Backbone as CSV, one residue per row, in Angstrom:
resi,resn,N_x,N_y,N_z,CA_x,CA_y,CA_z,C_x,C_y,C_z
1,UNK,110.139,98.092,87.430,110.089,99.452,87.914,110.833,100.405,86.980
2,UNK,111.978,99.978,86.473,112.749,100.866,85.612,112.013,101.159,84.312
3,UNK,111.222,100.199,83.792,110.472,100.439,82.567,109.478,101.572,82.769
4,UNK,108.811,101.613,83.931,107.860,102.684,84.222,108.581,104.025,84.257
5,UNK,109.722,104.082,84.932,110.472,105.329,85.037,110.954,105.798,83.674
6,UNK,111.421,104.867,82.840,111.864,105.233,81.509,110.704,105.778,80.694
7,UNK,109.538,105.168,80.839,108.357,105.633,80.115,107.909,107.010,80.542
8,UNK,108.147,107.366,81.790,107.735,108.674,82.301,108.548,109.808,81.679
9,UNK,109.725,109.503,81.133,110.552,110.517,80.491,109.762,111.220,79.393
10,UNK,108.929,110.475,78.674,108.222,111.026,77.527,106.916,111.716,77.901
11,UNK,106.558,111.736,79.170,105.287,112.328,79.581,105.324,113.854,79.594
12,UNK,106.491,114.444,79.568,106.609,115.904,79.624,107.209,116.449,78.339
13,UNK,106.419,116.411,77.299,106.850,116.864,75.981,106.525,118.346,75.846
14,UNK,107.457,119.113,75.290,107.201,120.545,75.119,106.859,120.869,73.667
15,UNK,106.546,122.120,73.424,106.092,122.551,72.101,107.139,122.302,71.023
16,UNK,108.396,122.495,71.344,109.463,122.263,70.361,109.519,120.793,69.954
17,UNK,109.278,119.879,70.921,109.267,118.443,70.617,108.188,118.089,69.600
18,UNK,107.066,118.804,69.651,105.975,118.487,68.719,106.406,118.735,67.283
19,UNK,107.193,119.768,67.053,107.674,120.057,65.700,108.535,118.912,65.178
20,UNK,109.359,118.363,66.060,110.231,117.253,65.669,109.390,116.024,65.311
21,UNK,108.391,115.698,66.153,107.522,114.548,65.864,106.787,114.724,64.545
22,UNK,106.257,115.910,64.309,105.521,116.144,63.071,106.432,115.994,61.861
23,UNK,107.677,116.463,61.969,108.638,116.285,60.880,108.901,114.804,60.626
24,UNK,109.115,114.044,61.698,109.377,112.601,61.576,108.191,111.893,60.914
25,UNK,106.971,112.290,61.311,105.762,111.648,60.782,105.372,112.173,59.409
26,UNK,106.004,113.243,58.965,105.673,113.822,57.671,104.318,114.513,57.670
27,UNK,103.916,115.039,58.822,102.622,115.717,58.947,102.855,117.220,58.905
28,UNK,102.114,117.897,58.030,102.192,119.356,57.923,101.005,119.957,58.651
29,UNK,101.257,120.917,59.528,100.197,121.598,60.258,100.709,122.956,60.709
30,UNK,99.901,123.991,60.510,100.280,125.318,60.973,100.217,125.397,62.490
31,UNK,99.250,124.690,63.075,99.061,124.709,64.528,99.329,123.329,65.115
32,UNK,99.907,123.320,66.292,100.121,122.075,67.040,100.054,122.420,68.521
33,UNK,98.959,122.076,69.140,98.747,122.368,70.552,98.776,121.069,71.341
34,UNK,99.515,121.014,72.419,99.619,119.812,73.247,98.377,119.705,74.133
35,UNK,97.682,118.561,74.052,96.459,118.329,74.822,96.622,117.229,75.866
36,UNK,97.799,116.684,76.013,98.030,115.526,76.866,97.527,115.733,78.291
37,UNK,97.722,116.911,78.834,97.315,117.181,80.214,95.819,116.950,80.441
38,UNK,95.023,117.104,79.393,93.578,116.953,79.521,93.178,115.568,80.025
39,UNK,93.914,114.524,79.624,93.585,113.165,80.060,94.416,112.708,81.249
40,UNK,95.505,113.372,81.508,96.413,112.944,82.566,95.723,112.908,83.928
41,UNK,94.679,113.686,84.102,93.996,113.750,85.382,93.333,112.428,85.757
42,UNK,93.000,111.581,84.794,92.296,110.333,85.077,93.188,109.301,85.750
43,UNK,94.292,108.963,85.130,95.228,107.999,85.695,96.529,108.077,84.901
44,UNK,97.539,108.746,85.412,98.756,108.978,84.642,99.548,107.717,84.311
45,UNK,99.289,106.623,84.999,100.065,105.414,84.735,99.399,104.497,83.724
46,UNK,98.110,104.647,83.489,97.402,103.693,82.655,96.800,104.284,81.397
47,UNK,96.049,105.347,81.538,95.214,105.801,80.432,95.738,107.009,79.673
48,UNK,96.934,107.447,79.962,97.437,108.636,79.298,98.584,108.286,78.365
49,UNK,98.396,108.501,77.073,99.505,108.277,76.142,100.553,109.371,76.329
50,UNK,101.685,109.194,75.697,102.789,110.124,75.896,102.493,111.513,75.338
51,UNK,101.873,111.571,74.169,101.648,112.868,73.530,100.278,112.872,72.844
52,UNK,99.527,113.935,73.066,98.296,114.180,72.324,98.438,115.585,71.755
53,UNK,98.226,115.725,70.451,98.363,117.021,69.801,97.050,117.422,69.149
54,UNK,96.762,118.702,69.150,95.660,119.210,68.336,96.289,119.889,67.134
55,UNK,96.081,119.314,65.959,96.589,119.887,64.724,95.430,120.546,63.980
56,UNK,95.697,121.034,62.786,94.655,121.724,62.018,93.415,120.857,61.821
57,UNK,93.612,119.615,61.366,92.484,118.768,60.985,92.389,117.463,61.761
58,UNK,93.272,117.248,62.711,93.300,115.957,63.376,93.888,116.067,64.778
59,UNK,93.690,115.006,65.544,94.277,114.895,66.876,95.022,113.561,66.942
60,UNK,96.348,113.588,66.677,97.121,112.355,66.814,97.424,112.060,68.277
61,UNK,97.283,110.798,68.642,97.571,110.315,69.988,98.805,109.429,69.840
62,UNK,99.899,109.815,70.475,101.182,109.161,70.229,101.690,108.479,71.497
63,UNK,102.069,107.225,71.354,102.638,106.443,72.454,104.037,105.993,72.048
64,UNK,105.006,106.201,72.929,106.372,105.738,72.721,106.574,104.543,73.644
65,UNK,106.555,103.359,73.068,106.554,102.120,73.844,107.961,101.534,73.908
66,UNK,108.476,101.332,75.111,109.839,100.815,75.262,109.880,99.290,75.378
67,UNK,108.728,98.649,75.441,108.674,97.188,75.519,107.823,96.647,74.375
68,UNK,107.890,95.356,74.169,107.096,94.712,73.127,105.605,94.953,73.395
69,UNK,104.881,95.328,72.353,103.453,95.598,72.494,102.695,94.271,72.544
70,UNK,101.934,94.101,73.625,101.170,92.868,73.825,99.689,93.201,73.975
71,UNK,98.885,92.163,74.210,97.434,92.326,74.250,96.990,93.369,75.282
72,UNK,97.585,93.368,76.474,97.160,94.338,77.482,97.485,95.771,77.066
73,UNK,98.529,95.949,76.249,98.833,97.273,75.723,97.736,97.712,74.753
74,UNK,97.314,96.783,73.895,96.260,97.103,72.925,94.997,97.567,73.643
75,UNK,94.663,96.899,74.718,93.471,97.289,75.485,93.629,98.693,76.053
76,UNK,94.804,98.985,76.578,95.068,100.317,77.131,95.003,101.374,76.025
77,UNK,95.535,101.042,74.849,95.500,101.979,73.726,94.058,102.273,73.319
78,UNK,93.219,101.231,73.314,91.803,101.429,72.981,91.131,102.367,73.992
79,UNK,91.464,102.206,75.253,90.906,103.089,76.287,91.354,104.528,76.035
80,UNK,92.623,104.712,75.700,93.133,106.055,75.414,92.367,106.711,74.276
81,UNK,92.143,105.959,73.209,91.415,106.496,72.053,89.973,106.812,72.432
82,UNK,89.339,105.909,73.186,87.950,106.143,73.604,87.841,107.386,74.484
83,UNK,88.765,107.544,75.427,88.743,108.719,76.289,88.998,109.999,75.493
84,UNK,89.906,109.930,74.543,90.170,111.100,73.697,88.947,111.431,72.851
85,UNK,88.278,110.404,72.317,87.036,110.620,71.562,86.019,111.375,72.406
86,UNK,85.865,110.936,73.626,84.904,111.551,74.538,85.316,112.977,74.913
87,UNK,86.571,113.153,75.267,87.049,114.449,75.751,87.143,115.499,74.645
88,UNK,87.598,115.096,73.456,87.891,116.060,72.408,86.869,116.074,71.280
89,UNK,85.721,115.456,71.466,84.678,115.404,70.448,84.255,116.800,70.006
90,UNK,84.283,117.733,70.929,83.844,119.100,70.639,84.690,119.784,69.567
91,UNK,85.924,119.304,69.342,86.782,119.907,68.333,86.357,119.527,66.908
92,UNK,85.597,118.455,66.787,85.146,118.021,65.467,86.267,117.551,64.563
93,UNK,87.329,117.030,65.146,88.473,116.546,64.374,88.623,115.056,64.606
94,UNK,89.104,114.349,63.570,89.345,112.913,63.736,90.570,112.721,64.628
95,UNK,90.557,111.627,65.385,91.757,111.305,66.141,92.239,109.927,65.721
96,UNK,93.511,109.706,65.876,94.089,108.399,65.556,95.280,108.147,66.476
97,UNK,95.575,106.872,66.658,96.610,106.438,67.587,97.843,106.006,66.803
98,UNK,99.000,106.467,67.257,100.274,106.099,66.655,101.157,105.559,67.768
99,UNK,101.710,104.361,67.575,102.583,103.766,68.570,103.955,103.493,67.961
100,UNK,104.968,104.045,68.568,106.347,103.749,68.196,106.883,102.759,69.221
101,UNK,107.474,101.664,68.764,108.021,100.691,69.696,109.339,100.155,69.162
102,UNK,110.086,99.543,70.094,111.393,98.987,69.739,111.221,97.693,68.987
């Protein structure tokens, strides 16, 4: 139960946090719009990664994983990418998944 609660801390990322992530990742972008809420409506515990950003040329999907990544996580990550592909296809930007873990 505590792992779920700890993971929920990262579900409410603000605009200032996106600048910090982009700096850490070494990504330059004039625009960074948070799109995470778009997928949260489906199932906030399973299919929503921590952060989805719309940048100039791409849509990074970011997961902050507090436990060891295992096979069931990989499946969930694939679902996240597939849902983002479907939802954000209209933007015409590539998306990719980034997972930070301990």
